[in-house]
C-alpha positions in Angstrom: -22.7 12.8 7.5 -21.3 12.6 4.0 -20.4 16.2 3.8 -18.8 16.0 7.4 -16.7 13.1 6.2 -15.6 15.0 3.0 -14.6 17.9 5.1 -12.5 15.7 7.4 -10.9 14.0 4.2 -9.9 17.5 2.6 -8.3 18.4 6.3 -6.6 15.0 6.3 -5.2 15.4 2.8 -4.2 19.0 3.6 -2.5 17.7 6.7 -0.6 15.0 4.9 0.0 16.3 1.5 3.5 18.0 2.6 3.4 20.7 0.1 3.3 23.5 2.5 4.4 21.5 5.7 2.5 20.4 8.8 2.8 23.9 10.3 0.7 25.4 7.4 -2.0 22.8 7.4 -2.2 23.1 11.2 -2.6 27.0 10.9 -5.3 26.3 8.1 -7.2 24.2 10.7 -7.4 27.0 13.0 -5.2 29.4 15.1 -5.7 27.3 18.3 -4.8 23.9 16.8 -2.0 22.3 18.8 -1.0 18.6 18.7 -2.3 16.8 21.6 -1.1 13.3 22.9 -2.6 10.8 25.0 -1.7 7.5 26.5 2.1 7.9 26.5 4.5 5.0 26.6 7.8 5.6 28.6 11.0 3.6 28.4 13.3 4.5 31.4 11.4 7.7 32.3 11.7 9.0 28.7 8.6 9.4 26.4 8.8 6.6 23.6 5.5 6.9 21.8 1.8 7.9 22.3 -1.2 5.6 22.0 -2.9 8.5 20.3 -2.1 12.0 18.7 -4.6 14.4 17.9 -4.6 17.7 15.6 -7.6 19.6 15.1 -10.5 17.0 14.6 -8.1 14.2 13.5 -7.0 11.2 15.7 -4.2 9.0 15.0 -4.1 5.8 16.9 -0.7 4.1 17.2 -0.4 0.2 16.1 -2.1 -2.2 18.5 -0.9 -5.8 18.9 -1.8 -8.9 20.8 0.9 -10.2 22.9 -0.4 -13.6 24.2 -0.7 -17.2 22.9 -3.5 -17.4 20.5 -4.6 -17.8 16.9 -5.1 -14.9 14.5 -8.9 -14.7 15.4 -8.2 -14.1 18.9 -5.7 -11.7 18.1 -7.6 -9.7 15.7 -10.6 -9.6 18.3 -8.1 -8.2 20.8 -6.4 -5.7 18.5 -9.9 -4.2 17.4 -10.9 -4.1 20.9 -7.7 -2.1 22.0 -8.1 0.2 19.0 -11.7 1.0 20.2 -10.4 1.6 23.9 -7.8 4.1 22.3 -10.5 5.7 20.0 -12.8 6.4 22.9 -9.9 7.7 25.2 -9.1 10.1 22.4 -12.8 11.0 22.3 -13.7 9.3 18.8 -15.2 6.1 18.0 -15.0 3.1 15.6 -17.9 4.6 13.4 -15.7 7.6 13.0 -12.4 5.7 11.6 -11.5 6.9 8.1 -8.6 4.6 7.5 -7.1 1.3 9.0 -3.7 -0.4 8.2 -3.5 -4.2 9.1 -0.1 -5.8 9.5 -0.1 -9.5 9.3 2.5 -11.7 10.4 1.5 -14.2 7.9 -0.6 -13.5 4.7 -2.3 -17.0 5.0 -4.2 -15.5 8.0 -6.0 -12.9 5.9 -9.4 -14.8 5.7 -9.4 -15.7 9.3 -8.3 -12.1 10.3 -11.0 -10.6 7.8 -13.7 -12.7 9.2 -13.2 -11.4 12.7 -12.7 -7.8 11.5 -15.8 -7.6 9.3 -18.6 -5.4 10.8 -16.5 -4.0 13.4 -16.8 -0.4 12.1 -20.4 -0.1 11.4 -22.3 0.3 8.3 -19.8 2.5 6.5 -16.4 0.8 7.1 -13.1 2.8 6.5 -10.7 2.4 3.8 -8.0 -0.4 4.6 -4.8 -1.7 3.5 -3.3 -5.0 4.6 0.2 -6.0 4.2 2.0 -9.1 5.4 5.2 -7.9 7.2 8.8 -8.8 6.1 11.0 -11.3 7.6 10.8 -11.0 11.6 7.3 -10.8 11.8 5.2 -8.2 13.8 6.8 -6.8 16.8 6.0 -8.8 20.2 5.0 -12.0 18.5 1.6 -10.8 17.8 -0.2 -12.3 14.7 -1.7 -9.1 13.5 -1.3 -5.2 14.4 -3.4 -2.4 13.5 -3.3 1.3 13.6 -5.9 3.8 12.2 -6.8 7.5 11.6 -10.2 8.8 12.5 -11.9 12.1 13.4 -13.7 13.5 16.5 
């Protein structure tokens, strides 16, 4: 398992390094590797963004928010469930997440978010960055938004 994660991380680093560009990185991943998208959101019949994008064995999940009245614990729980649904749709799982980025509307919610977050990614949690967003908040009045990178 650790060797597989190292291989995945090497592929991810090659993909995002930008030294030779995405085309060369995709070529290195295999001749039949093409970007795949799923769960597309449209704006007036024009594609706006995808819920997930896959390249090779990598999965990139779009930011998920909670757009209802509630506290940060309820929003965090909802967001994590939405991430999990999208990961499953893309052929992955919470255990295969390598990186999570958490966007908080208010850094004062860090502890409550963390209390709900802990344990949701199995015994080997992914690396994580947590940032408080600038004035204006997380889109759609969500108290928290998260995106992630995983493998299949």
